[in-house]
SERO-4910 file (N, C-alpha, C, O; in steps of 0.05 Angstrom, whole numbers):
BEGIN
 pado doro    nc1    nc2    nc3   cac1   cac2   cac3    cc1    cc2    cc3    oc1    oc2    oc3
  Met    A     17    -24      0      0      0      0     18     25      0     37     27     16
  Ser    A     12     43    -18     29     67    -20     23     87      2      2     86     15
  Asp    A     41    105      6     37    126     27     13    143     20     -2    151     38
  Arg    A      9    148     -6    -15    164    -14    -41    150     -7    -59    163      3
  Asp    A    -42    124    -12    -66    109     -5    -71    109     25    -94    111     34
  Lys    A    -50    107     40    -52    107     70    -63    135     79    -80    136     97
  Asp    A    -52    156     67    -61    183     74    -91    187     68   -105    198     84
  Val    A    -99    177     44   -127    179     37   -145    164     56   -166    173     64
  Glu    A   -136    139     63   -152    123     81   -154    137    109   -176    137    120
  Ile    A   -133    148    118   -134    163    144   -153    186    142   -168    191    161
  Leu    A   -152    201    120   -170    224    117   -200    214    117   -217    227    129
  Ile    A   -205    193    104   -232    182    103   -242    174    131   -264    182    139
  Leu    A   -225    160    145   -233    151    172   -236    174    191   -255    175    207
  Arg    A   -218    194    189   -221    218    206   -247    233    200   -260    243    218
  His    A   -253    235    174   -278    249    167   -302    235    177   -322    248    187
  Gln    A   -302    209    176   -325    193    187   -328    198    217   -350    200    227
  Ile    A   -306    199    231   -307    204    260   -318    232    265   -334    235    284
  Thr    A   -310    251    249   -320    278    252   -351    279    249   -365    292    264
  Val    A   -360    265    229   -389    264    224   -403    250    247   -424    260    256
  Leu    A   -392    229    258   -404    216    281   -404    233    306   -424    234    321
  Glu    A   -382    248    310   -381    265    334   -402    287    333   -413    295    353
  Arg    A   -407    297    309   -428    318    305   -455    308    313   -472    323    322
  Gln    A   -459    282    310   -486    270    314   -488    253    339   -505    236    341
  Leu    A   -470    256    358   -470    239    382   -496    241    397   -505    220    408
  Asp    A   -508    264    399   -533    267    414   -557    256    400   -578    251    412
  Ala    A   -555    253    374   -579    245    358   -582    215    361   -563    199    361
  Asp    A   -607    207    364   -614    178    367   -621    165    340   -629    142    339
  Thr    A   -619    180    318   -625    170    292   -600    159    279   -578    160    290
  Lys    A   -604    148    255   -580    138    240   -563    161    231   -571    184    230
  Val    A   -539    154    224   -519    174    216   -527    186    189   -534    171    171
  Arg    A   -527    212    188   -534    226    163   -510    243    154   -499    258    170
  Phe    A   -503    239    129   -481    255    118   -492    279    104   -511    278     88
  Ala    A   -479    302    109   -486    327     95   -476    325     67   -458    309     61
  Pro    A   -487    341     48   -478    339     20   -448    344     17   -435    331      1
  Glu    A   -436    362     34   -407    366     31   -392    342     42   -370    337     32
  Asp    A   -403    328     62   -390    303     71   -390    282     50   -371    268     45
  Arg    A   -413    280     36   -416    260     15   -396    266     -8   -383    247    -18
  Ala    A   -394    291    -15   -376    298    -37   -347    292    -30   -332    281    -46
  Leu    A   -339    298     -5   -312    293      3   -306    263      3   -286    255     -7
  Leu    A   -324    248     16   -319    219     17   -320    206    -11   -303    189    -17
  Ala    A   -338    215    -28   -339    204    -55   -313    210    -71   -303    193    -85
  Ala    A   -304    234    -68   -279    242    -82   -255    227    -72   -238    218    -87
  Leu    A   -254    223    -45   -231    209    -34   -232    179    -40   -211    167    -47
  Leu    A   -255    168    -38   -257    139    -41   -253    130    -70   -243    108    -75
  Thr    A   -260    146    -89   -256    138   -117   -227    137   -125   -220    125   -145
  Ser    A   -210    150   -109   -181    150   -116   -167    125   -105   -144    120   -112
  Leu    A   -180    110    -89   -167     86    -77   -171     62    -94   -191     59   -108
  Pro    A   -151     44    -94   -154     18   -109   -175      0    -96   -181      4    -72
  Arg    A   -185    -18   -111   -207    -36   -101   -198    -52    -77   -214    -57    -59
  Glu    A   -173    -62    -76   -164    -78    -54   -166    -62    -28   -174    -73     -7
  Val    A   -159    -37    -29   -160    -21     -5   -189    -15      3   -196    -16     26
  Leu    A   -206    -11    -17   -234     -6    -11   -247    -30      2   -264    -27     20
  Arg    A   -239    -54     -5   -251    -78      7   -244    -81     36   -259    -91     52
  Arg    A   -220    -71     43   -211    -73     71   -221    -51     89   -221    -54    114
  Leu    A   -230    -29     78   -239     -6     94   -265    -13    109   -283    -27     98
  Arg    A   -267     -2    133   -292     -4    148   -307     22    145   -299     42    157
  Leu    A   -327     22    128   -342     46    122   -369     46    136   -380     25    142
  Leu    A   -379     70    141   -406     72    153   -428     68    132   -451     64    139
  Val    A   -421     69    107   -440     66     85   -431     44     67   -407     36     67
  Arg    A   -450     33     51   -443     12     32   -428     24      8   -432     48      2
  Pro    A   -412      9     -5   -398     19    -29   -417     28    -51   -411     47    -65
  Asp    A   -441     15    -53   -461     24    -72   -470     53    -66   -475     69    -85
  Thr    A   -472     59    -41   -481     86    -33   -460    107    -41   -466    128    -51
  Val    A   -435    100    -37   -413    118    -45   -413    122    -75   -409    144    -85
  Leu    A   -417    101    -90   -418    103   -119   -442    121   -128   -439    137   -146
  Arg    A   -464    118   -114   -487    136   -121   -481    165   -114   -487    182   -130
  Trp    A   -467    169    -92   -459    197    -85   -441    208   -107   -444    231   -114
  His    A   -423    192   -116   -404    201   -136   -418    207   -162   -413    227   -175
  Arg    A   -437    189   -170   -453    194   -194   -469    220   -192   -469    236   -211
  Asp    A   -481    225   -169   -497    249   -164   -479    274   -165   -486    294   -177
  Leu    A   -455    271   -154   -436    293   -154   -428    300   -183   -427    324   -190
  Met    A   -422    280   -199   -414    285   -227   -438    296   -243   -434    313   -261
  Lys    A   -462    286   -237   -486    295   -251   -490    325   -246   -496    341   -264
  Arg    A   -488    333   -220   -492    361   -213   -470    378   -226   -476    400   -235
  Arg    A   -446    369   -226   -423    384   -237   -428    387   -267   -423    409   -278
  His    A   -436    366   -280   -441    367   -309   -464    386   -316   -463    401   -335
  Ala    A   -485    384   -300   -508    402   -304   -500    431   -301   -510    449   -315
  Arg    A   -483    437   -281   -475    464   -276   -457    475   -299   -460    498   -307
  Ile    A   -440    458   -310   -422    466   -331   -437    469   -357   -432    488   -372
  Cys    A   -456    451   -363   -469    451   -389   -495    468   -389   -509    468   -409
  Arg    A   -501    481   -368   -525    497   -366   -524    520   -387   -503    533   -390
  Gln    A   -546    524   -400   -547    546   -419   -546    573   -404   -557    576   -383
  Lys    A   -531    591   -416   -528    617   -404   -553    634   -407   -561    649   -389
  Arg    A   -565    633   -431   -588    649   -437   -610    631   -448   -605    611   -460
  Arg    A   -634    639   -443   -657    624   -453   -666    635   -480   -660    658   -487
  Gly    A   -679    618   -495   -691    627   -520   -671    627   -543   -649    616   -541
  Arg    A   -680    639   -565   -664    639   -589   -640    658   -586   -643    680   -575
  Pro    A   -617    650   -595   -594    668   -593   -597    693   -611   -610    691   -632
  Pro    A   -586    715   -604   -590    739   -620   -576    736   -647   -555    723   -650
  Thr    A   -588    749   -667   -577    749   -694   -553    769   -696   -555    791   -685
  Val    A   -533    761   -710   -509    778   -713   -518    803   -729   -533    800   -748
  Arg    A   -508    826   -721   -515    851   -734   -510    851   -764   -527    861   -779
  Ser    A   -488    840   -773   -481    840   -801   -501    822   -817   -508    829   -840
  Ile    A   -509    800   -806   -529    783   -819   -556    797   -821   -569    796   -841
  Arg    A   -563    810   -800   -589    825   -800   -588    846   -821   -608    849   -836
  Ala    A   -566    861   -824   -564    882   -844   -565    870   -872   -578    881   -890
  Leu    A   -553    846   -876   -553    833   -902   -582    824   -909   -590    828   -932
  Ile    A   -596    813   -890   -624    804   -895   -641    828   -903   -657    827   -922
  Leu    A   -639    850   -888   -655    874   -894   -648    885   -922   -666    894   -936
  Arg    A   -622    885   -930   -614    895   -956   -626    877   -978   -635    887   -998
  Leu    A   -625    850   -974   -637    832   -994   -667    836   -997   -677    834  -1019
  Val    A   -680    841   -975   -709    846   -977   -715    871   -993   -733    872  -1009
  Arg    A   -699    893   -989   -703    918  -1003   -697    915  -1033   -710    926  -1050
  Glu    A   -676    899  -1040   -667    897  -1067   -682    875  -1083   -678    874  -1108
  Asn    A   -698    859  -1071   -711    837  -1085   -733    849  -1103   -753    859  -1093
  Pro    A   -731    846  -1129   -751    857  -1147   -777    841  -1147   -798    852  -1154
  Ala    A   -776    816  -1141   -800    799  -1141   -817    804  -1117   -839    792  -1115
  Arg    A   -808    819  -1099   -823    824  -1074   -848    841  -1079   -846    862  -1092
  Lys    A   -870    832  -1069   -895    847  -1072   -899    862  -1046   -896    851  -1025
  Pro    A   -907    887  -1049   -912    902  -1024   -937    891  -1010   -957    883  -1022
  Thr    A   -935    891   -984   -958    881   -968   -976    904   -963   -967    926   -958
  Pro    A  -1002    899   -964  -1022    921   -959  -1023    930   -930  -1038    948   -924
***
């Protein structure tokens, strides 16, 4: 096991302890805040599978994978979100060209 893997494992375990300490008085099951989920998902995806199998986690590996998928989905949605709604504005030069063609078209019939 590399030093990097050991450091990541220690970070994961410390963060789980922090989450548990925050909820010591609560009699319900452990709840991870969105920022906790994001941190654990990011850290756990960097570890090799052998290390993941040995880790004692408070959540199932499927749950961590779902958190990671949700994290990537939100990130992708934020990046790919349209900046403006509706039809994009027409370039000024194209608009001028269209208006000139309309004026110069001899087959054009005037509208009443």
